[in-house]
Every structure is written in C-alpha cells, then in structure tokens.
C-alpha positions, 0 to 999 in steps of 0.5 A: 500500500502506498500513501502520499506524505508531504514533506516541508523543508524548514532549514537550508541543508535539510535532506529529504528522507528516502528508502535506501533499498527496494526492501527498506521498511523505513526512510532514513532521517538525517541530522540538519545542523549548521554545516560546520557544527557537530554535536558531541554526545557523551556517554549517557547524554541525551540530545534532540537532533533536528532534521529540518523537516516537517510532515503532513500525513494523509489522514488520522489513520496513519502515524509515522514512527521514528526508530533507531538505526540498528547499525548505530545501536550495535556499533556505537550504542546510539538509541532513541531516548523515548524508545519509539518516536510517534509523529501524529497526523496533526503534528506540523512542527519540525521532526526532531530525534531524541537520541541517547548515547548508551556507548562507552565513548563520545559519539559525534553527530554531524550534519547530514548523518543518518540518525534514525529511520521512520516508518509509516503505519496504519492506526486503529483508534479504539473505542474504550469502554469502562467495565467491571469484569473482563473475560477469563483466559488460561493466562489470566494476569500472568505477565513478565516471564509467566510463560517462560523464557 
C-alpha cells in the first residue's frame, strides 16, 4: 500500500528522507545542523537532533514512527531516548530525534548523518469502554516471564 506524505523543508541543508533499498521498511532521517557544527554526545547524554523537516500525513489513520538505526545501536550504542518516536497526523512542527548515547565513548553527530529511520503505519483508534469484569483466559494476569523464557 502506498500513501502520499508531504514533506516541508524548514532549514537550508535539510535532506529529504528516502528508502535506501527496494526492501527498506523505513526512510532514513538525517541530522540538519549548521554545516560546520557537530554535536558531541557523551556517554549517557541525551540530545534532540533536528532534521529540518516537517510532515503532513494523509489522514488520522496513519502515524509515522521514528526508530533507531540498528547499525548505530550495535556499533556505537546510539538509541532513541523515548524508545519509539510517534509523529501524529496533526503534528506540523519540525521532526526532531531524541537520541541517547548508551556507548562507552563520545559519539559525534554531524550534519547530514543518518540518525534514525521512520516508518509509516496504519492506526486503529479504539473505542474504550469502562467495565467491571473482563473475560477469563488460561493466562489470566500472568505477565513478565509467566510463560517462560
């Protein structure tokens, strides 16, 4: 399924996201810094990295999810401080990526560097109904390893 997503460039030097291969699930997001600037992310530090972009998703049935790039996580310990970034269909501000350095050495983020990936997913909005009872299941309230490891 294809969708049309409008991308607005907010800053000079911003790079349009693109799929790197035909089989890519997400588009890469790039850091948009002053060309001479860089961000030195110390171990344990969190920083908001601007992309210089804003989106218009086609409708409320679509969300953009920002995920860590596996190579940066595996090689440098770089992940997203909020786990997964959620870009709602009615948000029109600049996309910023909240990164965290879980590695043991500082990590330099430079202009144009791929820092995260973004996936577009369908959304189902639930109609929540308050109740006093839930149906019984074999598992019941067992969680956090109750089914084994």
